[in-house]
C-alpha positions as CSV (number, residue, x, y, z in Angstrom):
1,M,16.7,-16.3,0.4
2,I,13.8,-15.2,1.6
3,I,13.2,-16.1,5.5
4,T,9.9,-15.3,7.2
5,T,11.0,-13.8,10.2
6,P,8.2,-14.4,12.4
7,K,9.0,-10.5,14.1
8,I,5.0,-10.8,14.7
9,H,5.5,-13.5,17.4
10,M,3.1,-12.9,19.9
11,L,-0.2,-11.7,17.8
12,R,-1.5,-15.3,18.5
13,R,-1.1,-14.9,22.3
14,L,-2.8,-11.1,22.1
15,L,-5.6,-12.9,20.0
16,L,-6.5,-14.7,22.7
17,L,-6.3,-12.0,24.9
18,L,-8.8,-9.8,23.0
19,M,-11.2,-12.5,23.1
20,L,-11.1,-12.7,27.2
21,I,-12.2,-9.4,27.3
22,T,-15.3,-9.3,29.7
23,G,-15.2,-7.0,32.8
24,T,-16.4,-7.8,36.2
25,T,-18.6,-6.1,37.5
26,Q,-19.2,-1.9,35.8
27,V,-21.0,0.5,36.8
28,S,-23.8,1.8,35.0
29,G,-21.9,4.0,32.4
30,Q,-19.4,2.0,31.5
31,I,-21.1,-1.1,30.2
32,N,-21.5,-0.4,27.0
33,T,-17.6,0.4,26.7
34,E,-17.1,-2.8,27.8
35,Q,-19.8,-4.3,25.2
36,V,-18.0,-2.3,22.5
37,L,-14.4,-3.3,23.1
38,R,-16.0,-6.8,23.4
39,I,-17.4,-6.7,19.6
40,G,-14.2,-5.1,19.0
41,A,-12.4,-7.8,19.8
42,N,-14.2,-10.5,18.4
43,T,-14.5,-9.1,15.1
44,H,-10.4,-8.9,15.4
45,Y,-10.0,-12.0,16.3
46,F,-11.8,-13.0,12.7
47,E,-9.3,-11.1,10.9
48,D,-11.8,-8.0,10.3
49,Y,-8.9,-6.1,11.4
50,V,-10.6,-2.3,9.8
51,L,-13.9,-2.8,11.2
52,S,-12.5,-3.9,14.4
53,I,-10.7,-0.5,14.6
54,Q,-13.7,1.5,14.4
55,Y,-15.1,-0.3,17.0
56,F,-12.4,0.6,19.2
57,N,-12.7,4.4,17.7
58,Q,-16.2,4.5,19.7
59,V,-14.7,3.5,22.7
60,I,-12.3,6.1,22.5
61,S,-14.3,8.8,21.6
62,V,-16.5,7.9,24.5
63,N,-14.0,7.7,27.0
64,P,-10.4,8.7,26.1
65,S,-8.5,7.9,29.1
66,Q,-9.0,4.4,28.6
67,A,-5.7,2.4,27.6
68,K,-7.8,-0.7,26.3
69,P,-9.1,0.3,23.6
70,Y,-6.2,2.0,22.1
71,F,-3.6,-0.9,22.8
72,Y,-6.0,-2.9,20.8
73,R,-6.5,-0.9,17.8
74,A,-2.4,-1.2,18.3
75,V,-2.7,-4.5,18.0
76,A,-5.0,-4.6,14.9
77,K,-2.2,-1.8,13.0
78,L,0.0,-4.2,13.8
79,N,-1.8,-7.1,11.8
80,L,-2.3,-4.2,8.9
81,D,1.3,-3.2,8.7
82,D,0.4,-0.2,9.8
83,F,3.9,0.2,12.0
84,R,3.8,4.2,12.7
85,G,0.3,3.8,13.7
86,A,0.5,0.9,15.9
87,E,3.6,2.4,17.6
88,E,1.7,6.3,18.7
89,D,-1.6,3.6,19.9
90,A,1.1,1.5,21.6
91,T,2.4,4.3,23.4
92,L,-0.8,5.8,23.6
93,A,-2.1,3.2,25.9
94,L,1.5,3.3,28.1
95,E,0.3,6.5,28.6
96,R,-2.7,5.8,31.0
97,N,-1.7,2.5,31.8
98,P,2.0,1.8,32.1
99,F,1.9,-1.8,33.6
100,I,0.5,-3.3,30.2
101,T,3.1,-5.9,29.5
102,E,1.6,-6.4,25.8
103,A,1.7,-3.1,24.9
104,Y,5.5,-2.6,25.5
105,E,6.1,-6.2,23.3
106,V,3.7,-4.2,20.8
107,R,5.0,-1.5,20.8
108,G,8.8,-3.1,20.5
109,V,7.5,-5.3,17.4
110,A,6.7,-2.1,16.0
111,R,9.4,-0.4,16.2
112,Q,11.4,-3.6,14.9
113,N,9.4,-3.3,11.9
114,Q,10.4,1.0,11.3
115,G,13.8,-0.7,11.9
116,K,14.3,1.1,15.3
117,N,16.0,-1.7,17.1
118,A,17.4,0.0,19.9
119,E,14.2,1.9,20.8
120,A,12.4,-2.4,20.2
121,I,15.5,-3.9,23.0
122,A,14.7,-1.3,25.7
123,D,10.7,-1.6,24.9
124,Y,11.3,-5.8,25.2
125,D,13.9,-5.4,28.4
126,R,10.6,-3.2,30.5
127,A,8.1,-5.9,29.3
128,L,10.5,-8.8,30.7
129,E,11.2,-7.1,33.4
130,M,7.2,-8.0,34.1
131,Q,7.5,-10.6,32.5
132,P,11.3,-12.8,32.8
133,E,9.9,-15.6,31.3
134,N,8.1,-15.0,28.0
135,S,9.7,-16.7,25.8
136,S,8.3,-14.6,22.4
137,I,9.2,-11.5,23.7
138,I,12.7,-13.1,24.4
139,F,12.9,-14.5,21.2
140,N,12.2,-11.0,19.3
141,K,15.0,-9.3,21.7
142,A,17.4,-11.3,20.3
143,I,16.5,-10.8,16.6
144,A,16.1,-7.0,17.4
145,Q,19.8,-7.2,18.7
146,H,20.5,-9.2,15.8
147,E,19.5,-6.6,13.7
148,N,20.7,-3.7,15.0
149,R,25.1,-5.6,14.9
150,D,24.7,-6.7,18.3
151,T,26.3,-10.3,17.3
152,V,27.5,-11.3,21.2
153,G,24.0,-9.3,23.2
154,A,21.9,-11.8,20.7
155,K,24.2,-14.4,20.7
156,T,23.2,-14.5,24.5
157,T,20.0,-13.7,24.4
158,F,19.5,-16.9,22.1
159,S,21.2,-18.8,24.4
160,H,19.4,-18.2,27.3
161,L,16.2,-18.7,25.1
162,I,17.2,-21.8,23.7
163,R,18.3,-22.8,27.6
164,R,14.8,-21.7,29.0
165,F,12.6,-23.2,26.5
166,P,14.6,-26.3,24.6
167,K,11.4,-27.2,22.5
168,F,11.0,-23.3,21.0
169,E,12.3,-24.2,17.6
170,E,11.9,-20.5,16.2
171,G,15.0,-20.0,19.0
172,Y,17.1,-23.0,17.4
173,L,16.3,-21.1,14.1
174,G,17.3,-17.8,15.3
175,R,20.3,-18.4,17.0
176,A,21.2,-20.1,12.9
177,R,20.3,-17.7,10.9
178,L,23.3,-16.0,13.9
179,R,25.6,-18.6,13.8
180,L,25.5,-18.3,9.4
181,E,26.2,-14.2,9.8
182,M,28.9,-15.7,12.4
183,K,30.3,-18.3,9.4
184,D,29.7,-20.8,11.7
185,T,28.1,-23.1,8.8
186,I,28.2,-26.4,10.9
187,G,27.0,-24.8,13.8
188,A,23.9,-23.1,12.3
189,K,23.2,-26.9,10.4
190,A,22.7,-28.0,13.2
191,D,20.4,-25.4,15.0
192,I,18.1,-26.0,11.3
193,D,18.2,-29.9,11.7
194,H,17.3,-29.6,16.1
195,A,14.8,-27.3,14.9
196,L,13.1,-29.8,12.3
197,S,13.3,-32.6,14.7
198,L,10.4,-30.5,16.9
199,N,8.2,-29.3,14.3
200,S,9.2,-31.2,11.3
201,N,6.7,-28.6,9.1
202,A,8.9,-25.3,10.9
203,V,9.0,-23.7,7.3
204,N,11.6,-21.4,8.3
205,A,13.9,-24.3,8.8
206,Y,13.6,-25.5,4.9
207,L,14.6,-22.4,4.1
208,L,17.6,-21.8,6.1
209,R,18.9,-25.5,4.9
210,A,18.2,-24.5,1.5
211,D,20.4,-21.0,1.7
212,I,22.8,-23.4,3.2
213,A,23.0,-26.3,0.1
214,I,23.2,-22.6,-2.3
215,H,25.5,-21.0,-0.8
216,S,28.3,-23.0,0.8
217,G,28.5,-26.2,-1.9
218,K,25.9,-24.9,-4.7
219,D,24.1,-28.6,-3.9
220,F,20.9,-26.9,-6.1
221,K,19.5,-30.7,-5.8
222,S,19.1,-30.5,-2.6
223,A,18.2,-27.1,-2.1
224,L,15.6,-28.0,-4.6
225,A,14.0,-30.6,-2.2
226,D,14.0,-28.0,0.5
227,M,12.5,-25.7,-1.4
228,D,9.8,-27.7,-2.3
229,K,9.0,-28.9,1.4
230,A,8.4,-24.5,1.6
231,V,6.4,-24.5,-0.7
232,K,3.9,-27.2,0.2
233,L,4.1,-26.0,3.4
234,R,3.3,-22.1,2.0
235,P,1.2,-22.7,-1.3
236,E,0.5,-18.5,-0.7
237,A,4.1,-17.4,-0.6
238,A,4.8,-15.6,-3.8
239,G,8.3,-15.4,-3.5
240,F,8.9,-19.0,-2.4
241,Y,8.1,-19.9,-5.9
242,I,10.6,-17.6,-7.7
243,N,13.4,-18.7,-5.3
244,R,12.3,-22.3,-6.8
245,A,12.2,-20.7,-9.9
246,Y,15.9,-20.1,-9.8
247,L,16.6,-23.8,-8.2
248,R,14.4,-25.2,-11.2
249,Y,16.8,-23.0,-13.5
250,M,20.0,-24.2,-12.0
251,N,18.7,-28.1,-12.6
252,D,17.9,-27.6,-15.9
253,D,14.3,-28.0,-15.1
254,I,13.0,-24.5,-18.2
255,H,9.5,-25.8,-18.2
256,G,9.5,-25.5,-13.9
257,A,11.0,-22.2,-13.7
258,F,8.3,-20.8,-16.6
259,E,5.2,-22.1,-14.1
260,D,6.9,-20.9,-10.8
261,Y,7.3,-17.0,-12.1
262,D,4.0,-17.5,-13.8
263,R,2.5,-19.1,-10.4
264,A,4.4,-16.1,-8.1
265,I,3.0,-13.1,-10.8
266,G,-1.0,-14.9,-10.6
267,L,-0.1,-14.4,-6.5
268,E,1.1,-10.8,-6.9
269,P,0.5,-9.3,-10.0
270,A,3.1,-6.7,-9.2
271,N,5.9,-8.4,-7.8
272,T,9.0,-6.8,-10.1
273,A,11.6,-10.3,-9.3
274,A,9.1,-12.1,-10.9
275,I,8.0,-10.1,-13.9
276,F,11.6,-8.9,-14.2
277,N,13.0,-12.5,-13.9
278,R,10.8,-14.1,-15.8
279,G,11.9,-11.6,-18.6
280,L,15.5,-12.8,-18.3
281,L,14.5,-16.3,-19.0
282,R,12.0,-15.4,-21.9
283,A,15.2,-13.5,-23.8
284,E,17.3,-16.2,-22.9
285,V,14.9,-18.9,-24.3
286,H,14.8,-15.5,-27.5
287,D,10.7,-15.8,-26.7
288,T,12.3,-11.8,-27.1
289,N,9.0,-10.1,-27.6
290,R,7.3,-11.6,-24.3
291,A,10.8,-10.7,-22.4
292,I,9.8,-7.2,-23.7
293,D,6.2,-6.9,-22.4
294,D,7.8,-8.0,-18.9
295,F,10.7,-5.8,-18.2
296,S,8.0,-3.0,-19.5
297,R,5.5,-3.8,-16.8
298,V,8.3,-4.0,-15.0
299,L,9.3,-0.6,-15.7
300,D,5.3,0.5,-14.8
301,L,5.2,-0.5,-11.8
302,D,8.9,1.1,-11.4
303,C,10.1,3.8,-13.1
304,E,13.3,4.2,-12.1
305,D,14.3,0.1,-12.0
306,Y,18.1,0.6,-14.2
307,K,18.6,-3.2,-14.7
308,T,15.3,-3.3,-16.2
309,L,15.7,-0.4,-18.3
310,Y,19.4,-1.7,-19.4
311,N,18.4,-5.5,-20.3
312,R,15.2,-4.3,-22.5
313,A,17.9,-2.3,-24.4
314,I,19.5,-4.8,-25.4
315,L,16.4,-6.7,-26.3
316,L,15.1,-3.9,-28.4
317,S,18.5,-3.6,-30.3
318,E,18.4,-7.2,-30.8
319,I,15.2,-6.4,-32.7
320,G,15.7,-3.5,-34.4
321,S,13.8,-0.5,-32.4
322,F,17.5,1.4,-32.0
323,E,15.2,4.3,-30.5
324,A,13.9,3.2,-28.0
325,A,16.7,0.7,-27.2
326,L,19.2,4.3,-27.2
327,A,16.4,6.2,-25.2
328,D,16.6,3.4,-22.1
329,L,20.6,3.8,-22.4
330,D,20.1,7.5,-22.0
331,K,18.5,7.1,-18.6
332,V,20.8,4.5,-17.3
333,I,23.6,6.6,-18.4
334,E,22.0,10.0,-17.0
335,A,21.6,8.1,-13.8
336,F,24.8,6.2,-13.9
337,P,27.3,8.0,-15.7
338,D,30.6,5.8,-15.1
339,F,28.7,2.5,-16.4
340,A,31.1,1.5,-18.9
341,G,28.9,-1.4,-20.6
342,A,26.0,1.0,-21.2
343,Y,28.6,2.9,-23.2
344,F,29.3,0.4,-25.0
345,L,25.8,-0.6,-25.8
346,R,25.1,2.6,-27.0
347,Y,28.3,2.6,-29.0
348,D,27.2,-0.7,-30.5
349,I,23.3,0.6,-31.4
350,K,25.0,3.5,-33.0
351,R,27.3,1.9,-35.8
352,R,24.6,-0.1,-36.6
353,K,22.8,3.0,-37.3
354,G,25.4,4.2,-39.4
355,D,25.8,7.3,-36.8
356,S,29.7,6.6,-36.7
357,R,31.2,10.0,-35.3
358,S,28.9,9.2,-31.8
359,A,29.6,5.9,-31.9
360,Q,33.3,6.1,-31.8
361,K,32.7,8.7,-28.5
362,D,30.9,6.4,-27.2
363,Y,33.3,4.0,-27.5
364,D,36.3,5.2,-26.0
365,K,34.1,6.5,-22.9
366,S,33.6,2.8,-22.3
367,M,37.5,1.4,-22.8
368,A,38.5,4.5,-21.0
369,L,35.8,3.4,-17.9
370,A,36.4,-0.2,-18.4
371,K,40.2,0.2,-16.8
372,T,38.4,1.9,-13.5
373,T,36.8,0.5,-11.0
374,V,32.9,1.8,-10.7
375,Q,32.4,3.8,-7.2
376,L,28.7,3.0,-6.7
377,T,25.8,4.5,-4.1
378,P,24.8,1.5,-1.2
379,D,21.4,0.9,-3.3
380,K,22.9,0.1,-6.4
381,Q,25.1,-2.3,-7.8
382,F,26.5,-3.8,-10.9
383,S,26.7,-7.6,-11.3
384,G,27.9,-8.7,-14.3
385,S,26.6,-7.7,-18.0
386,A,23.3,-6.5,-16.7
387,Y,22.7,-3.5,-14.3
388,S,21.5,-4.9,-11.0
389,G,19.2,-1.5,-9.3
390,S,18.2,-1.7,-6.1
391,A,15.3,-3.8,-5.5
392,K,12.0,-2.3,-3.4
393,T,11.3,-5.6,-2.3
394,D,9.2,-6.6,1.3
395,K,9.2,-10.4,2.4
396,S,7.7,-11.7,-0.8
397,N,10.5,-10.3,-2.4
398,T,13.8,-10.7,-3.7
399,S,16.9,-8.8,-4.9
400,T,17.4,-9.5,-8.6
401,A,20.9,-9.0,-11.0
402,G,22.8,-10.5,-13.5
403,D,22.7,-11.5,-17.8
404,K,21.0,-14.3,-16.9
405,V,18.4,-15.9,-14.5
406,S,19.1,-14.5,-11.3
407,A,19.0,-16.4,-8.2
408,A,16.5,-14.4,-6.6
409,T,18.2,-15.4,-3.0
410,Q,19.2,-12.9,-0.6
411,S,21.8,-14.5,1.4
412,T,20.8,-14.8,5.8
413,T,24.7,-14.5,6.4
414,Q,24.6,-10.4,4.1
415,P,24.3,-7.5,7.3
416,K,21.3,-5.9,6.9
417,S,21.8,-2.2,4.8
418,E,21.4,1.0,6.2
419,T,17.9,2.8,5.3
420,I,18.2,4.7,2.7
421,T,16.3,8.1,2.5
422,E,15.0,9.2,-0.6
423,T,14.6,13.0,-1.8
424,Q,11.4,14.6,-3.0
425,E,11.8,14.0,-6.7
426,Q,12.6,10.0,-5.6
427,V,9.5,9.8,-3.7
428,K,7.2,11.7,-6.5
429,R,8.1,9.3,-9.2
430,R,7.8,6.3,-7.3
431,F,4.6,7.4,-6.2
432,S,3.8,8.6,-9.5
433,S,4.4,5.8,-11.3
434,L,2.0,3.2,-8.6
435,T,-0.5,6.1,-9.5
436,T,-0.2,5.5,-13.7
437,V,-0.2,1.9,-13.4
438,R,-3.0,2.1,-11.8
439,S,-4.8,3.9,-14.3
440,N,-6.6,1.9,-16.2
441,Y,-8.2,0.2,-13.4
442,S,-11.7,1.3,-12.1
443,A,-12.5,2.8,-8.4
444,E,-14.1,0.3,-6.1
445,K,-18.1,1.5,-5.4
446,D,-18.4,-0.3,-2.3
447,Y,-16.2,-2.5,0.1
448,S,-17.4,-6.2,0.4
449,T,-16.6,-7.5,3.2
450,A,-14.7,-10.0,1.4
451,D,-12.8,-6.6,0.6
452,I,-12.5,-5.0,4.7
453,R,-11.3,-8.7,6.0
454,G,-8.3,-9.9,6.6
455,K,-4.3,-8.6,6.0
456,V,-6.1,-5.8,3.7
457,Q,-2.9,-3.6,3.1
458,D,-2.0,-6.9,0.9
459,K,-4.9,-6.5,-1.8
460,D,-4.6,-5.4,-5.1
461,M,-6.5,-2.0,-4.8
462,A,-6.3,1.0,-7.0
463,V,-3.8,4.2,-5.8
464,E,-6.3,6.9,-6.4
465,L,-7.7,10.2,-5.4
466,E,-11.2,9.1,-3.2
467,P,-14.0,10.9,-5.2
468,P,-15.7,13.6,-4.4
469,F,-19.3,13.1,-2.3
470,M,-22.0,13.3,-4.3
471,L,-25.7,14.3,-3.6
472,T,-27.3,11.6,-4.7
473,Y,-30.6,9.1,-3.5
474,Y,-29.0,5.9,-3.8
475,T,-26.2,5.0,-1.6
476,S,-24.2,1.2,-0.9
477,P,-23.8,1.2,3.2
478,N,-21.5,-1.2,4.6
479,E,-20.2,-2.5,7.7
480,I,-17.1,0.7,7.9
481,N,-19.9,3.1,6.8
482,P,-23.6,2.3,7.8
483,S,-25.1,5.7,6.9
484,S,-24.5,8.7,4.3
485,E,-22.3,11.5,4.8
486,Y,-23.9,15.0,7.3
487,I,-25.1,17.9,5.5
488,R,-27.2,20.1,7.6
489,E,-29.1,21.4,5.0
490,V,-29.8,17.9,3.6
491,D,-31.0,17.0,6.7
492,E,-33.4,20.1,7.1
493,I,-34.8,18.7,3.6
494,N,-35.3,15.5,4.7
495,S,-36.9,16.7,8.0
496,L,-39.1,18.9,5.9
497,G,-40.3,16.2,3.0
498,L,-39.0,19.1,0.2
499,L,-38.2,16.6,-2.0
500,R,-40.2,13.2,-4.0
501,F,-37.0,10.7,-2.4
502,V,-34.5,11.2,0.5
503,L,-31.7,12.4,0.0
504,Q,-28.3,11.5,0.5
505,V,-24.5,12.4,0.7
506,A,-22.5,9.6,-0.3
507,G,-18.4,9.3,-1.5
508,H,-19.4,6.3,-3.4
509,P,-22.6,6.4,-4.9
510,A,-24.6,3.1,-5.7
511,Q,-24.4,2.7,-9.5
512,L,-28.3,0.9,-10.7
513,P,-28.6,0.4,-14.3
514,M,-30.1,3.0,-16.2
515,Y,-33.3,1.0,-16.6
516,E,-33.4,1.1,-13.0
517,L,-33.5,4.6,-13.3
518,E,-35.0,5.9,-16.2
519,G,-38.8,5.1,-15.1
520,P,-39.0,6.3,-11.5
521,H,-36.8,9.5,-12.5
522,R,-38.6,9.6,-15.6
523,Q,-41.9,9.8,-13.9
524,S,-40.7,12.7,-11.1
525,I,-39.5,14.6,-13.7
526,S,-43.1,14.7,-15.0
527,Y,-44.3,15.5,-11.7
528,Y,-42.3,18.4,-11.7
529,N,-43.1,19.9,-14.7
530,S,-47.1,19.6,-14.0
531,Y,-46.7,21.0,-11.2
532,M,-44.5,24.4,-11.9
533,A,-46.8,24.6,-14.9
534,G,-49.5,25.3,-12.4
535,H,-48.2,26.7,-9.9
536,A,-44.7,29.6,-9.2
537,P,-41.7,27.8,-9.4
538,R,-39.4,27.0,-6.3
539,A,-36.0,26.9,-5.6
540,I,-37.0,23.2,-4.2
541,D,-38.9,22.3,-7.4
542,Y,-36.0,23.1,-9.8
543,F,-33.1,21.4,-7.0
544,G,-35.9,18.4,-7.3
545,R,-35.5,17.7,-10.8
546,A,-32.1,18.6,-11.4
547,M,-31.5,15.9,-9.5
548,D,-33.5,13.7,-11.2
549,L,-31.5,14.7,-14.3
550,I,-28.2,14.2,-13.0
551,A,-29.4,10.2,-12.5
552,L,-30.7,10.0,-15.8
553,K,-26.9,11.6,-16.7
554,D,-28.7,14.6,-18.2
555,Y,-26.1,17.1,-16.8
556,D,-26.5,20.7,-19.3
557,R,-30.1,20.4,-18.2
558,A,-29.8,19.7,-15.1
559,I,-27.0,22.7,-14.6
560,A,-30.0,25.1,-16.7
561,D,-31.6,23.7,-13.7
562,L,-29.6,25.2,-11.1
563,N,-29.1,27.9,-12.2
564,E,-32.8,29.1,-12.1
565,A,-32.5,27.3,-8.5
566,A,-29.4,30.0,-7.6
567,R,-31.3,32.6,-9.1
568,L,-34.7,32.5,-6.9
569,T,-32.7,31.2,-3.6
570,P,-29.0,33.3,-4.3
571,D,-28.6,32.0,-0.9
572,F,-29.3,27.9,-1.6
573,A,-25.9,26.4,-0.8
574,L,-26.8,23.4,-1.8
575,A,-27.8,24.3,-5.3
576,Y,-23.9,25.6,-6.0
577,L,-23.2,22.7,-4.6
578,L,-25.0,20.1,-6.8
579,R,-24.2,22.4,-10.2
580,A,-20.4,22.0,-8.9
581,Q,-21.2,18.2,-9.2
582,A,-23.0,18.1,-12.4
583,R,-20.7,20.5,-13.5
584,Y,-17.5,18.3,-12.8
585,E,-19.9,14.8,-14.1
586,T,-20.1,16.7,-17.8
587,V,-16.1,17.1,-17.6
588,K,-15.1,13.8,-16.8
589,A,-18.1,12.6,-19.4
590,T,-16.1,14.6,-22.3
591,S,-12.8,13.7,-21.8
592,E,-10.7,11.2,-23.3
593,P,-9.8,8.6,-21.3
594,G,-6.2,8.2,-19.8
595,K,-6.5,12.5,-20.3
596,A,-6.1,15.2,-17.7
597,L,-9.7,16.9,-17.3
598,S,-10.5,19.8,-19.1
599,R,-9.4,22.3,-16.1
600,S,-11.2,25.4,-17.4
601,G,-14.6,22.6,-16.5
602,I,-12.7,21.4,-13.1
603,M,-12.6,25.9,-11.8
604,E,-16.1,26.3,-12.6
605,A,-17.0,23.8,-10.4
606,I,-14.6,24.4,-7.8
607,A,-15.8,28.8,-8.6
608,D,-19.6,26.7,-7.4
609,L,-17.8,25.4,-4.3
610,D,-16.2,28.7,-3.5
611,E,-20.0,29.3,-3.6
612,T,-21.4,26.9,-1.3
613,L,-18.3,27.9,1.0
614,R,-19.8,31.5,1.6
615,H,-23.6,31.2,2.2
616,S,-22.3,27.8,4.3
617,P,-19.3,28.2,5.5
618,F,-19.3,25.3,8.0
619,M,-19.4,22.7,5.4
620,P,-16.8,20.0,5.4
621,V,-17.3,17.9,2.6
622,A,-17.7,21.5,0.5
623,Y,-14.0,21.8,1.8
624,Y,-13.5,18.1,1.1
625,N,-14.8,18.4,-2.7
626,K,-12.5,21.5,-3.2
627,G,-9.6,19.9,-2.1
628,V,-10.5,16.7,-4.4
629,L,-11.2,19.2,-7.8
630,L,-8.1,21.2,-7.3
631,A,-5.4,17.9,-7.1
632,E,-7.4,16.4,-9.6
633,C,-6.3,19.9,-11.5
634,G,-2.5,19.8,-10.0
635,S,-3.1,22.4,-7.7
636,Y,-1.7,20.4,-5.1
637,V,-0.8,23.2,-2.5
638,E,-4.4,24.5,-2.7
639,A,-5.7,21.4,-2.0
640,I,-3.9,20.4,0.9
641,E,-5.2,24.1,2.0
642,A,-9.1,22.7,1.0
643,L,-8.2,19.3,3.0
644,T,-7.1,20.7,5.9
645,C,-9.8,23.1,6.0
646,A,-12.1,20.5,5.9
647,I,-10.2,18.5,8.7
648,E,-10.3,21.0,11.3
649,L,-14.1,21.6,10.7
650,K,-14.5,17.1,10.9
651,P,-11.5,15.9,12.8
652,V,-12.3,12.5,11.7
653,F,-13.0,13.1,7.9
654,G,-11.4,10.1,6.7
655,E,-11.5,10.4,3.3
656,A,-10.0,14.3,3.3
657,Y,-6.6,12.8,5.9
658,Y,-6.3,10.4,2.8
659,N,-6.7,12.6,0.0
660,R,-4.0,15.2,2.0
661,G,-1.6,12.0,1.9
662,F,-2.3,11.6,-1.4
663,V,-1.4,15.1,-2.3
664,Y,1.4,15.1,-0.1
665,L,3.3,12.1,-2.1
666,S,2.0,13.7,-5.3
667,L,4.8,16.9,-4.0
668,G,7.4,14.3,-2.6
669,D,6.6,15.2,1.4
670,K,6.4,11.4,2.4
671,S,7.0,12.3,5.7
672,S,3.3,14.3,5.9
673,A,2.0,12.0,3.7
674,L,2.4,9.0,6.1
675,P,1.0,9.9,9.5
676,D,-2.3,11.2,6.7
677,L,-2.8,8.0,5.5
678,S,-2.4,6.0,9.0
679,R,-5.4,8.1,10.4
680,A,-7.1,7.0,7.3
681,G,-7.2,4.0,7.4
682,E,-7.6,4.5,11.3
683,L,-11.6,6.1,10.3
684,G,-11.9,2.8,8.0
685,I,-10.0,4.3,4.6
686,V,-9.2,0.9,3.7
687,A,-7.1,1.9,0.3
688,A,-4.6,3.9,2.6
689,Y,-3.4,0.4,3.6
690,P,-2.0,-0.9,0.4
691,L,-0.8,2.5,0.0
692,L,0.9,2.5,3.2
693,K,3.0,-0.6,2.5
694,R,3.9,0.2,-1.0
695,M,5.7,3.8,0.1
696,K,7.6,1.5,2.3
């Protein structure tokens, strides 16, 4: 059963602390930093976490010896589920001021969410030395002790918490979970009832009571009544609908179960538990084709979900798609060569196909395995006739298994499993499934206020490389990136007024409709044509006309003009940069959707970027663009080298950190990827937070 453990119970109080940043009399040099801190705190209070980090970054860049901005940035990162980043910032704050109690608390929560429970407990103890009567810290310590399997210590801490704060309902609920693990159901029920007497809207109490009803007496009717209350209190929680769907199913309300699965998927389109369970339910009511569609959707999201492969194979065999069913079973058997049920199903399909000799081998193997005990790794298990693979779940997901609609519940009495380290190949496959399922999504061209506000890690964002930076006349400034990227040569051209429009550099240029571009750019092209007809053409004239042609997507003529610009002025770095852009756009425009980009075309663009760097070796954007293009054609090691050069030249290059993290994940190097993604998020790359959460 999903239980919303309030591991970040202190956040409301910390938000109030942020709002109280005022500062008394400051010396004149500190007034601006205090002002920016106050703005960041206000922005944070209104849940603009990504934007608030940018304000705290400003203060840190001016005065890195201050503890406050690191602490406040840690709180913001905690809200964005960047627990590693929050831990690092809290540590930096404590290095500068070891007496910030809340910093120990924040670091403890960040560590607890990473499974570092022993370290979290040490932080909570340090905080309690300074604030021994802080109920939130005592509560979080008790939870950490419970998760660290220190039952005696957790029991003692909960007893102290309840004795000192008898109206703190979460203390009773925490102790109830502990008592359930200790098989003290009567004591757990008493704690839950007392918590509800203190707060009738305590959602965790209803969830726990429903869990007890399911596991102790199979009282699905009363469990459903409690889940109804939980859903009413938290209608945005997709996992609650999954739990209630199971209870509705057990109460013979098939229509209601379908309705809840649909609601869960509406809230979280990538929730594999809801999609898989709906597929099982569709299979049960013989809606076979749509059940197969659901299973296929799960496999798009997680190509290693073997329970789904097995169930899809069953349905594919039912509709006569034998080859597809065998392909699924081959994958299951390759991963689990001791699974008797998979061999028996493959035997049956081969028999129906007329392949008697091969079918007999599978039959014999199945019968032999049926007499043995299957030994499985900690993250994989069988349940009933259907295989239950490791469910990749989070707070809003639930584990699923079984040949009927699964319970979608996770008993609160079960100890937490040990963290299982992924191999590089597993990371590559999992990350590949994330990027593949997003292949039909268009990249966001700008970030609206709604896109950057709140818990952006929960938003459904495309998982793809940040694009190359473009020379353009049109940008989309926003709160995070209010100005275009800086290139010295661009600034010089604008200062001298050498072009008819202001030249800018953007990763996400504004996309204007062609009817708005036609008039001004055709007029500009006519101007250049007339000017060059009566004057000796200059490199900048060809460059300016090429900019107009690119705006009109006439890339071939633009490349011809840039050839002339480079011929007239061989050290014209921007001409090569723009020609690389035109060649890249040509490759994209001529490639089939969903197919890899032409490697030869990409390599021509990379050659232009190399020429750019020969004449302007300290241009971070050129290295960055080269890294993006190398990653596009699968040259990951070289891409990392180029992106690293961009970062060395510009240490606050958020897009470069994000793309390097992306490339590390493509190589299966998760340990190198996560710090880069955390840094990218800190520097305002919103897409880093959903990716961080999905990969964790």
